[in-house]
N, C-alpha and C positions, 0 to 999 in steps of 0.2 A: 263601842267596840273598836278595834285594835283598828288603826289608820284612820279612824275616824276623825274629823277635827273638833277639839275640845272646846265649847267655850265655854267662856267666863264667867260668872255673875248672873247665874240667868234664874229668874223669876216665874213664877207663876201667880198671878192673884185671884182668888177664888171669891165670887159672889157668895153665902150664907144662904139664905133662903132659899130653896127651891133650884137650888146648886146641889150644895150638899147635905141641907137639911131638907127632910120631909116636913115642912114646918103647919100643916095644914092639922095635922095628928093633934097640935098645940094649940094651934090660933085658933079653927075652927071651936072647941071648946071652950078655951075664953071669950070668945065673940059671945058666945048663945049662954056663959054662966053669967057675963054683966049686963048684958038685954034684960037677961033676966032679974037682975038684982035692983036693977034701975027700972024695973016697970017699962023696958021700951020692948018697942016691936022687936021680933024677932026677925033674924034675913037666913036664909041659904046657904049651906056649906058652899056653893058654886063661887056665888058673891064673895064670900069671904077669899077663897083661893083664886078669883081674879085679879084680885089684888094684894093680893101677897107680894111681899118683895117692894111694894109701893114706900116712895118715906114715909113716917107714919104721920103724918098729920091728912094726907092723902087719904090713906089707908082707914083711917078711923072716921072720918067724913064720909066715907066710902060707907062706912056697915051704920051710922046713925043717923037719926033723925035730924033736918035741920037747925032744927032750934031747941034740940039737945045740948048741955052742958057739958062740951068737949071735954076741957080740962078734968072734968069730975069721971067722966068716961074713961079718958084714957088712962090716970091713976087705977082706976079697980081691975079696967083691963091688963095692965101691964103686971100688976100681982096675980091677978088669976093665970096670965099667959108663962109668966115664969115658973110660977106653984103646978101647973099643964107641963111644962117644957121639961122639970125635975121627973116628974112621975113617966111621961111618956115619950119624952124626945127621942128620934128615932133619922137617922142617917140615911141615905140614900143606898141599898145594896151595891159592895162596893167600895164606896168612898176611901174605908182605912184604907185597903190594900193598891187604893189610887194612890194617895196620897206617901204611903211608904215605898211604893215604887219611885214616884218623883223625888222623895227626899234620895234613895240610894241611887239616882244619877244626877244627883247634883243639884238639884233646883230648891231653891229657897221659896218657900211659901209667906205666902200672907192675904187676911180676909180683908175685905173691901168692902162694909155692909150700911145699911141704911138703916139697921135698929141700932139702939142705944149699945154702951160699951158693956153694962150690966146684963144686958140679953146677949151680946154677944159670949163673955166671957163663962155663963153661964149653960150657953149650948155649947160650947168647945169641951167645956169642965165636963158637963153630964154625960157627954158622949163621947168621951174619951180621947179627943184628937188636938188639946189643947198645947199639947209638947210637941206638935209637929209645925206649928205659926211659929215665926218669927219675930211677924209684927200684922197691928192689926188697927185697921182705920175704920171706925166708928161715926154712925150719925151726929150731927154738931162738930166734928174737929176738923172737917172741912168744908168749903163752900157747897162742894158735892162729889159726884165719884170722881169725875173726870180731873178735878185737882187733888185727891185722895189717891189714885193712878201714880198723877204726876210725882208727887211727892217722895210713896218708895222707891219708883225709877231713879228719881235722883238720889235720894239717899243710897240706894244699892248699888248703884253705876251701874245698870242693868245694860248687859251688851245685849239680851235677849230677855224681854217681857213679854207676857200672852197674861191676857185678862180671859177669865173662863165665869160666865153668868146665865140668867137668863130670865131679863129685861130687858126693854129696849136701851135703858140709862147704862146698863154696865157695857152694852154695846157700842152707845156713844160715847163711855167714857175710854174706851179703846181705841178707837176711831181717834178722839180729841188727841189722842197722845202718839198717836202711829205705828200701835205695834199688834198685834194679833189679836182676834176675839176667836172664842170657841164659843158656841151656842149650847147652853145645855138642856137640848130636846127634850128632854124627860120632866125638866119642872112648870113652869106656871106660867112662863110668856106666854105662847102657843103661837099664834100667828108673828109676833112682835119678833119671832127668829127666823120670819124664813128668809129675809138677805142677807142671812153671815154667811160669810165666807167656807168656815169652817162649821161643823155639828155634829153634837156626841147625842147619841139615842142611849146612852146610857154612861156610870160616871166610868167603867171600862172603856169606852169610846175615847175619854181626853185623852189618855194616853196616846193611843192611835193617829189620833189627831196632832199630839206636840210630838210625832215621830214625823211627821210630813213635816210638819213645821220645820223644823231641824235641817231636813233636808232642803227643802225648798231655799235655805239660806246658803246653798252651796252649789247649786245648778251649774 
């Protein structure tokens, strides 16, 4: 609005799974299909959803028997998940509109994900939002999410950066870098997000939280 201070180099760093993407649609299918193909005991959708967004080794170990060949499972699961993602990949309602509004307000957008680059690229392209993101930080490219967030903030020389995510490691990455965190309360993190200072119960509420954060800078 006219008369309000202009903040240069504004960035919002989004988690992907459970923040923008309704991951259970494709991940649950891939888990059941992979377990069936390898003759392993099936698991519930609830178990899969409880671990969505965790690093790959944590997620995969949670849904496979302790004595299973994790490398073989991961290879088949990844293929099944990408195929399912291309068929049924679905964003949370309001995500495209949120991203467009943030871009129109001068925010640069980044993804910081525990998914592989191939997975992240597939997800963003399939759901039609790839062109809105200037930077991707994916699994294996940094030691952890805190390091990835730090790199993005440094590269963009951010005067304002905010992390949005649904799991505790997203919140920890924001805290480690001294930037605000918005909990995606509609995602898979549940009680993990209870201590977050800002909370969005839908993607649309992220914008409301951003307005509050900007106002707090000029009290």
